[in-house]
Every structure is written in C-alpha cells, then in structure tokens.
Backbone atoms as SQL, in Angstrom:
CREATE TABLE atoms (id INTEGER PRIMARY KEY, chain TEXT, resi INTEGER, resn TEXT, atom TEXT, x REAL, y REAL, z REAL);
INSERT INTO atoms VALUES
  (1, 'A', 1, 'MET', 'N', 0.848, -1.174, 0.000),
  (2, 'A', 1, 'MET', 'CA', 0.000, 0.000, 0.000),
  (3, 'A', 1, 'MET', 'C', 0.892, 1.235, 0.000),
  (4, 'A', 2, 'SER', 'N', 0.610, 2.184, -0.884),
  (5, 'A', 2, 'SER', 'CA', 1.425, 3.387, -0.976),
  (6, 'A', 2, 'SER', 'C', 1.160, 4.311, 0.209),
  (7, 'A', 3, 'ASP', 'N', 2.100, 5.224, 0.438),
  (8, 'A', 3, 'ASP', 'CA', 1.932, 6.197, 1.524),
  (9, 'A', 3, 'ASP', 'C', 0.686, 7.041, 1.306),
  (10, 'A', 4, 'SER', 'N', 0.396, 7.400, 0.052),
  (11, 'A', 4, 'SER', 'CA', -0.786, 8.211, -0.255),
  (12, 'A', 4, 'SER', 'C', -2.067, 7.467, 0.072),
  (13, 'A', 5, 'THR', 'N', -2.109, 6.192, -0.276),
  (14, 'A', 5, 'THR', 'CA', -3.283, 5.375, 0.025),
  (15, 'A', 5, 'THR', 'C', -3.461, 5.241, 1.528),
  (16, 'A', 6, 'LEU', 'N', -2.373, 4.995, 2.222),
  (17, 'A', 6, 'LEU', 'CA', -2.427, 4.861, 3.675),
  (18, 'A', 6, 'LEU', 'C', -2.893, 6.165, 4.319),
  (19, 'A', 7, 'LEU', 'N', -2.366, 7.279, 3.872),
  (20, 'A', 7, 'LEU', 'CA', -2.750, 8.583, 4.416),
  (21, 'A', 7, 'LEU', 'C', -4.234, 8.844, 4.184),
  (22, 'A', 8, 'TYR', 'N', -4.693, 8.599, 2.983),
  (23, 'A', 8, 'TYR', 'CA', -6.112, 8.784, 2.669),
  (24, 'A', 8, 'TYR', 'C', -6.983, 7.888, 3.559),
  (25, 'A', 9, 'ASN', 'N', -6.598, 6.638, 3.695),
  (26, 'A', 9, 'ASN', 'CA', -7.360, 5.704, 4.526),
  (27, 'A', 9, 'ASN', 'C', -7.385, 6.151, 5.985),
  (28, 'A', 10, 'GLN', 'N', -6.279, 6.690, 6.474),
  (29, 'A', 10, 'GLN', 'CA', -6.232, 7.188, 7.849),
  (30, 'A', 10, 'GLN', 'C', -7.174, 8.385, 8.019),
  (31, 'A', 11, 'LEU', 'N', -7.194, 9.275, 7.042),
  (32, 'A', 11, 'LEU', 'CA', -8.111, 10.425, 7.086),
  (33, 'A', 11, 'LEU', 'C', -9.564, 9.963, 7.131),
  (34, 'A', 12, 'VAL', 'N', -9.889, 9.003, 6.288),
  (35, 'A', 12, 'VAL', 'CA', -11.259, 8.484, 6.238),
  (36, 'A', 12, 'VAL', 'C', -11.603, 7.763, 7.540),
  (37, 'A', 13, 'GLU', 'N', -10.671, 6.987, 8.061),
  (38, 'A', 13, 'GLU', 'CA', -10.930, 6.246, 9.296),
  (39, 'A', 13, 'GLU', 'C', -11.217, 7.192, 10.462),
  (40, 'A', 14, 'ILE', 'N', -10.411, 8.209, 10.628),
  (41, 'A', 14, 'ILE', 'CA', -10.641, 9.186, 11.697),
  (42, 'A', 14, 'ILE', 'C', -11.960, 9.912, 11.458),
  (43, 'A', 15, 'SER', 'N', -12.184, 10.320, 10.235),
  (44, 'A', 15, 'SER', 'CA', -13.400, 11.059, 9.894),
  (45, 'A', 15, 'SER', 'C', -14.654, 10.227, 10.110),
  (46, 'A', 16, 'SER', 'N', -14.538, 8.927, 9.944),
  (47, 'A', 16, 'SER', 'CA', -15.686, 8.037, 10.145),
  (48, 'A', 16, 'SER', 'C', -16.219, 8.100, 11.569),
  (49, 'A', 17, 'ASP', 'N', -15.338, 8.358, 12.516),
  (50, 'A', 17, 'ASP', 'CA', -15.770, 8.475, 13.913),
  (51, 'A', 17, 'ASP', 'C', -16.702, 9.676, 14.119),
  (52, 'A', 18, 'TYR', 'N', -16.616, 10.661, 13.241),
  (53, 'A', 18, 'TYR', 'CA', -17.399, 11.886, 13.377),
  (54, 'A', 18, 'TYR', 'C', -18.506, 12.013, 12.330),
  (55, 'A', 19, 'LEU', 'N', -18.295, 11.377, 11.191),
  (56, 'A', 19, 'LEU', 'CA', -19.229, 11.540, 10.076),
  (57, 'A', 19, 'LEU', 'C', -19.884, 10.234, 9.632),
  (58, 'A', 20, 'GLY', 'N', -19.500, 9.135, 10.241),
  (59, 'A', 20, 'GLY', 'CA', -20.074, 7.856, 9.867),
  (60, 'A', 20, 'GLY', 'C', -19.791, 7.512, 8.415),
  (61, 'A', 21, 'PRO', 'N', -20.771, 6.912, 7.734),
  (62, 'A', 21, 'PRO', 'CA', -20.556, 6.474, 6.361),
  (63, 'A', 21, 'PRO', 'C', -20.325, 7.613, 5.368),
  (64, 'A', 22, 'ALA', 'N', -20.596, 8.838, 5.754),
  (65, 'A', 22, 'ALA', 'CA', -20.373, 9.982, 4.866),
  (66, 'A', 22, 'ALA', 'C', -18.909, 10.421, 4.841),
  (67, 'A', 23, 'ALA', 'N', -18.080, 9.831, 5.673),
  (68, 'A', 23, 'ALA', 'CA', -16.694, 10.281, 5.823),
  (69, 'A', 23, 'ALA', 'C', -15.900, 10.219, 4.521),
  (70, 'A', 24, 'GLU', 'N', -15.999, 9.116, 3.817),
  (71, 'A', 24, 'GLU', 'CA', -15.195, 8.984, 2.596),
  (72, 'A', 24, 'GLU', 'C', -15.593, 10.037, 1.563),
  (73, 'A', 25, 'ARG', 'N', -16.862, 10.230, 1.396),
  (74, 'A', 25, 'ARG', 'CA', -17.325, 11.240, 0.439),
  (75, 'A', 25, 'ARG', 'C', -16.901, 12.642, 0.882),
  (76, 'A', 26, 'PHE', 'N', -16.984, 12.917, 2.181),
  (77, 'A', 26, 'PHE', 'CA', -16.585, 14.210, 2.726),
  (78, 'A', 26, 'PHE', 'C', -15.101, 14.482, 2.443),
  (79, 'A', 27, 'ILE', 'N', -14.248, 13.518, 2.763),
  (80, 'A', 27, 'ILE', 'CA', -12.807, 13.700, 2.551),
  (81, 'A', 27, 'ILE', 'C', -12.497, 13.831, 1.060),
  (82, 'A', 28, 'GLU', 'N', -13.109, 12.981, 0.263),
  (83, 'A', 28, 'GLU', 'CA', -12.877, 13.052, -1.187),
  (84, 'A', 28, 'GLU', 'C', -13.252, 14.429, -1.726),
  (85, 'A', 29, 'ARG', 'N', -14.380, 14.943, -1.285),
  (86, 'A', 29, 'ARG', 'CA', -14.826, 16.255, -1.752),
  (87, 'A', 29, 'ARG', 'C', -13.871, 17.369, -1.301),
  (88, 'A', 30, 'GLN', 'N', -13.401, 17.299, -0.068),
  (89, 'A', 30, 'GLN', 'CA', -12.469, 18.316, 0.426),
  (90, 'A', 30, 'GLN', 'C', -11.169, 18.301, -0.380),
  (91, 'A', 31, 'VAL', 'N', -10.667, 17.123, -0.667),
  (92, 'A', 31, 'VAL', 'CA', -9.414, 16.986, -1.407),
  (93, 'A', 31, 'VAL', 'C', -9.573, 17.493, -2.838),
  (94, 'A', 32, 'THR', 'N', -10.597, 17.030, -3.520),
  (95, 'A', 32, 'THR', 'CA', -10.746, 17.410, -4.928),
  (96, 'A', 32, 'THR', 'C', -11.118, 18.880, -5.098),
  (97, 'A', 33, 'THR', 'N', -11.956, 19.390, -4.221),
  (98, 'A', 33, 'THR', 'CA', -12.408, 20.775, -4.352),
  (99, 'A', 33, 'THR', 'C', -11.333, 21.776, -3.952),
  (100, 'A', 34, 'HIS', 'N', -10.656, 21.520, -2.848),
  (101, 'A', 34, 'HIS', 'CA', -9.745, 22.522, -2.304),
  (102, 'A', 34, 'HIS', 'C', -8.284, 22.302, -2.663),
  (103, 'A', 35, 'LEU', 'N', -7.890, 21.069, -2.891),
  (104, 'A', 35, 'LEU', 'CA', -6.498, 20.801, -3.257),
  (105, 'A', 35, 'LEU', 'C', -6.331, 20.516, -4.738),
  (106, 'A', 36, 'HIS', 'N', -7.452, 20.299, -5.426),
  (107, 'A', 36, 'HIS', 'CA', -7.434, 20.003, -6.866),
  (108, 'A', 36, 'HIS', 'C', -6.560, 18.784, -7.174),
  (109, 'A', 37, 'LYS', 'N', -6.732, 17.770, -6.327),
  (110, 'A', 37, 'LYS', 'CA', -6.001, 16.514, -6.474),
  (111, 'A', 37, 'LYS', 'C', -6.976, 15.366, -6.360),
  (112, 'A', 38, 'LYS', 'N', -6.535, 14.213, -6.800),
  (113, 'A', 38, 'LYS', 'CA', -7.262, 12.985, -6.518),
  (114, 'A', 38, 'LYS', 'C', -6.904, 12.580, -5.098),
  (115, 'A', 39, 'PRO', 'N', -7.843, 12.002, -4.364),
  (116, 'A', 39, 'PRO', 'CA', -7.563, 11.634, -2.968),
  (117, 'A', 39, 'PRO', 'C', -6.325, 10.752, -2.779),
  (118, 'A', 40, 'LEU', 'N', -6.069, 9.875, -3.715),
  (119, 'A', 40, 'LEU', 'CA', -4.921, 8.982, -3.571),
  (120, 'A', 40, 'LEU', 'C', -3.603, 9.639, -3.979),
  (121, 'A', 41, 'GLU', 'N', -3.633, 10.935, -4.291),
  (122, 'A', 41, 'GLU', 'CA', -2.416, 11.694, -4.594),
  (123, 'A', 41, 'GLU', 'C', -1.970, 12.549, -3.402),
  (124, 'A', 42, 'LEU', 'N', -2.657, 12.411, -2.292),
  (125, 'A', 42, 'LEU', 'CA', -2.341, 13.201, -1.102),
  (126, 'A', 42, 'LEU', 'C', -0.939, 12.936, -0.587),
  (127, 'A', 43, 'THR', 'N', -0.336, 13.981, -0.059),
  (128, 'A', 43, 'THR', 'CA', 0.937, 13.837, 0.634),
  (129, 'A', 43, 'THR', 'C', 0.802, 14.497, 2.002),
  (130, 'A', 44, 'VAL', 'N', 1.722, 14.205, 2.868),
  (131, 'A', 44, 'VAL', 'CA', 1.714, 14.817, 4.197),
  (132, 'A', 44, 'VAL', 'C', 1.802, 16.335, 4.071),
  (133, 'A', 45, 'ARG', 'N', 2.493, 16.826, 3.062),
  (134, 'A', 45, 'ARG', 'CA', 2.607, 18.283, 2.847),
  (135, 'A', 45, 'ARG', 'C', 1.254, 18.925, 2.562),
  (136, 'A', 46, 'ASP', 'N', 0.304, 18.152, 2.079),
  (137, 'A', 46, 'ASP', 'CA', -1.039, 18.676, 1.786),
  (138, 'A', 46, 'ASP', 'C', -1.903, 18.816, 3.038),
  (139, 'A', 47, 'LEU', 'N', -1.521, 18.151, 4.110),
  (140, 'A', 47, 'LEU', 'CA', -2.411, 18.025, 5.260),
  (141, 'A', 47, 'LEU', 'C', -2.756, 19.350, 5.934),
  (142, 'A', 48, 'ALA', 'N', -1.816, 20.241, 6.105),
  (143, 'A', 48, 'ALA', 'CA', -2.105, 21.495, 6.816),
  (144, 'A', 48, 'ALA', 'C', -3.232, 22.256, 6.124),
  (145, 'A', 49, 'LYS', 'N', -3.113, 22.419, 4.820),
  (146, 'A', 49, 'LYS', 'CA', -4.147, 23.127, 4.069),
  (147, 'A', 49, 'LYS', 'C', -5.472, 22.344, 4.097),
  (148, 'A', 50, 'LEU', 'N', -5.382, 21.040, 3.906),
  (149, 'A', 50, 'LEU', 'CA', -6.584, 20.206, 3.914),
  (150, 'A', 50, 'LEU', 'C', -7.286, 20.274, 5.264),
  (151, 'A', 51, 'ILE', 'N', -6.542, 20.190, 6.341),
  (152, 'A', 51, 'ILE', 'CA', -7.133, 20.235, 7.677),
  (153, 'A', 51, 'ILE', 'C', -7.831, 21.572, 7.924),
  (154, 'A', 52, 'ASP', 'N', -7.263, 22.656, 7.427),
  (155, 'A', 52, 'ASP', 'CA', -7.939, 23.960, 7.549),
  (156, 'A', 52, 'ASP', 'C', -9.314, 23.928, 6.878),
  (157, 'A', 53, 'TRP', 'N', -9.379, 23.349, 5.685),
  (158, 'A', 53, 'TRP', 'CA', -10.653, 23.262, 4.973),
  (159, 'A', 53, 'TRP', 'C', -11.619, 22.312, 5.677),
  (160, 'A', 54, 'ILE', 'N', -11.106, 21.203, 6.153),
  (161, 'A', 54, 'ILE', 'CA', -11.955, 20.250, 6.880),
  (162, 'A', 54, 'ILE', 'C', -12.547, 20.906, 8.113),
  (163, 'A', 55, 'LYS', 'N', -11.739, 21.666, 8.829),
  (164, 'A', 55, 'LYS', 'CA', -12.224, 22.338, 10.034),
  (165, 'A', 55, 'LYS', 'C', -13.366, 23.293, 9.702),
  (166, 'A', 56, 'LEU', 'N', -13.206, 24.075, 8.656),
  (167, 'A', 56, 'LEU', 'CA', -14.269, 24.997, 8.245),
  (168, 'A', 56, 'LEU', 'C', -15.544, 24.252, 7.871),
  (169, 'A', 57, 'ALA', 'N', -15.404, 23.223, 7.080),
  (170, 'A', 57, 'ALA', 'CA', -16.578, 22.477, 6.620),
  (171, 'A', 57, 'ALA', 'C', -17.255, 21.737, 7.771),
  (172, 'A', 58, 'PHE', 'N', -16.466, 21.116, 8.629),
  (173, 'A', 58, 'PHE', 'CA', -17.043, 20.350, 9.739),
  (174, 'A', 58, 'PHE', 'C', -17.723, 21.267, 10.747),
  (175, 'A', 59, 'ALA', 'N', -17.154, 22.442, 10.959),
  (176, 'A', 59, 'ALA', 'CA', -17.761, 23.401, 11.892),
  (177, 'A', 59, 'ALA', 'C', -19.135, 23.861, 11.417),
  (178, 'A', 60, 'LEU', 'N', -19.381, 23.774, 10.125),
  (179, 'A', 60, 'LEU', 'CA', -20.707, 24.106, 9.598),
  (180, 'A', 60, 'LEU', 'C', -21.725, 23.005, 9.902),
  (181, 'A', 61, 'LEU', 'N', -21.233, 21.817, 10.210),
  (182, 'A', 61, 'LEU', 'CA', -22.111, 20.673, 10.457),
  (183, 'A', 61, 'LEU', 'C', -22.481, 20.502, 11.926),
  (184, 'A', 62, 'THR', 'N', -21.707, 21.129, 12.813),
  (185, 'A', 62, 'THR', 'CA', -21.987, 20.991, 14.245),
  (186, 'A', 62, 'THR', 'C', -21.645, 22.282, 14.976),
  (187, 'A', 63, 'ASN', 'N', -22.390, 22.557, 16.009),
  (188, 'A', 63, 'ASN', 'CA', -22.105, 23.712, 16.856),
  (189, 'A', 63, 'ASN', 'C', -21.231, 23.346, 18.041),
  (190, 'A', 64, 'ASP', 'N', -20.850, 22.088, 18.137),
  (191, 'A', 64, 'ASP', 'CA', -20.072, 21.603, 19.275),
  (192, 'A', 64, 'ASP', 'C', -18.579, 21.818, 19.012),
  (193, 'A', 65, 'SER', 'N', -18.053, 22.914, 19.521),
  (194, 'A', 65, 'SER', 'CA', -16.649, 23.248, 19.264),
  (195, 'A', 65, 'SER', 'C', -15.689, 22.230, 19.869),
  (196, 'A', 66, 'GLN', 'N', -16.105, 21.563, 20.920),
  (197, 'A', 66, 'GLN', 'CA', -15.258, 20.543, 21.537),
  (198, 'A', 66, 'GLN', 'C', -15.072, 19.350, 20.584),
  (199, 'A', 67, 'ILE', 'N', -16.136, 18.957, 19.912),
  (200, 'A', 67, 'ILE', 'CA', -16.056, 17.860, 18.933),
  (201, 'A', 67, 'ILE', 'C', -15.205, 18.285, 17.737),
  (202, 'A', 68, 'VAL', 'N', -15.389, 19.514, 17.282),
  (203, 'A', 68, 'VAL', 'CA', -14.580, 20.022, 16.164),
  (204, 'A', 68, 'VAL', 'C', -13.104, 19.980, 16.544),
  (205, 'A', 69, 'ASP', 'N', -12.774, 20.485, 17.726),
  (206, 'A', 69, 'ASP', 'CA', -11.377, 20.503, 18.167),
  (207, 'A', 69, 'ASP', 'C', -10.800, 19.098, 18.303),
  (208, 'A', 70, 'GLU', 'N', -11.589, 18.178, 18.845),
  (209, 'A', 70, 'GLU', 'CA', -11.127, 16.794, 18.997),
  (210, 'A', 70, 'GLU', 'C', -10.809, 16.182, 17.631),
  (211, 'A', 71, 'TYR', 'N', -11.725, 16.349, 16.694),
  (212, 'A', 71, 'TYR', 'CA', -11.551, 15.816, 15.333),
  (213, 'A', 71, 'TYR', 'C', -10.299, 16.409, 14.685),
  (214, 'A', 72, 'ILE', 'N', -10.172, 17.709, 14.742),
  (215, 'A', 72, 'ILE', 'CA', -9.036, 18.376, 14.102),
  (216, 'A', 72, 'ILE', 'C', -7.727, 17.971, 14.767),
  (217, 'A', 73, 'ASN', 'N', -7.715, 17.861, 16.078),
  (218, 'A', 73, 'ASN', 'CA', -6.490, 17.439, 16.773),
  (219, 'A', 73, 'ASN', 'C', -6.061, 16.043, 16.339),
  (220, 'A', 74, 'ARG', 'N', -7.009, 15.173, 16.130),
  (221, 'A', 74, 'ARG', 'CA', -6.678, 13.826, 15.653),
  (222, 'A', 74, 'ARG', 'C', -6.093, 13.869, 14.244),
  (223, 'A', 75, 'LEU', 'N', -6.643, 14.738, 13.411),
  (224, 'A', 75, 'LEU', 'CA', -6.104, 14.881, 12.056),
  (225, 'A', 75, 'LEU', 'C', -4.697, 15.476, 12.086),
  (226, 'A', 76, 'VAL', 'N', -4.485, 16.456, 12.943),
  (227, 'A', 76, 'VAL', 'CA', -3.165, 17.085, 13.051),
  (228, 'A', 76, 'VAL', 'C', -2.112, 16.060, 13.456),
  (229, 'A', 77, 'MET', 'N', -2.495, 15.079, 14.245),
  (230, 'A', 77, 'MET', 'CA', -1.534, 14.042, 14.643),
  (231, 'A', 77, 'MET', 'C', -0.979, 13.287, 13.428),
  (232, 'A', 78, 'LEU', 'N', -1.730, 13.239, 12.350),
  (233, 'A', 78, 'LEU', 'CA', -1.241, 12.589, 11.133),
  (234, 'A', 78, 'LEU', 'C', -0.061, 13.333, 10.532),
  (235, 'A', 79, 'THR', 'N', 0.041, 14.621, 10.792),
  (236, 'A', 79, 'THR', 'CA', 1.165, 15.402, 10.252),
  (237, 'A', 79, 'THR', 'C', 2.444, 15.131, 11.027),
  (238, 'A', 80, 'LYS', 'N', 2.300, 14.554, 12.210),
  (239, 'A', 80, 'LYS', 'CA', 3.457, 14.339, 13.088),
  (240, 'A', 80, 'LYS', 'C', 3.932, 12.897, 13.117),
  (241, 'A', 81, 'ALA', 'N', 3.119, 12.000, 12.621),
  (242, 'A', 81, 'ALA', 'CA', 3.459, 10.573, 12.681),
  (243, 'A', 81, 'ALA', 'C', 3.794, 10.071, 11.286),
  (244, 'A', 82, 'PRO', 'N', 4.709, 9.123, 11.211),
  (245, 'A', 82, 'PRO', 'CA', 4.984, 8.513, 9.910),
  (246, 'A', 82, 'PRO', 'C', 3.736, 7.785, 9.413),
  (247, 'A', 83, 'THR', 'N', 3.536, 7.778, 8.092),
  (248, 'A', 83, 'THR', 'CA', 2.347, 7.150, 7.524),
  (249, 'A', 83, 'THR', 'C', 2.497, 5.650, 7.366),
  (250, 'A', 84, 'SER', 'N', 3.669, 5.132, 7.550),
  (251, 'A', 84, 'SER', 'CA', 3.827, 3.685, 7.387),
  (252, 'A', 84, 'SER', 'C', 4.198, 3.001, 8.662);
C-alpha cells in the first residue's frame, strides 16, 4: 500500500468516527475541491491546508466546538506521525 493510500485511509478512518458512512465522500470532496487533487495523490505536505478546509466544513455541520477541536487534533496528529 502506498503512503498516499495509507494517508487517505487514515483520514477516512478518523473522519468516520465523526461523520459515519459519509466520511469517505466528505474527505474526497475536500481533497478534490480545495487541493485540486485525486484523494490517492495526497501527501503529508497537503495536510495542513486540507485540515484547515476540513475544520471549516465540519464546523458548519456541528455547533459543538469541543467535537470540532477533537476531530481536528486527531487529524493534526497525522502530520506528526509517519504514515507507514
């Protein structure tokens, strides 16, 4: 499995805890719309910008700032850990 595939899968897995079955579609849409990439072309360098967009979009779905912060903090951890 490539690093890009693993990174994408990790994003979807974390997002699933907050968005359920809509997570994959949500992440795919954020990547294609804001990064102009295919989801499997993601790199760790893309994460900071992607996480900013995810935070904005997710905050529109819930008023619970604690849940937003928890979700984003989990995503930020992906920028600090090796993908393999």
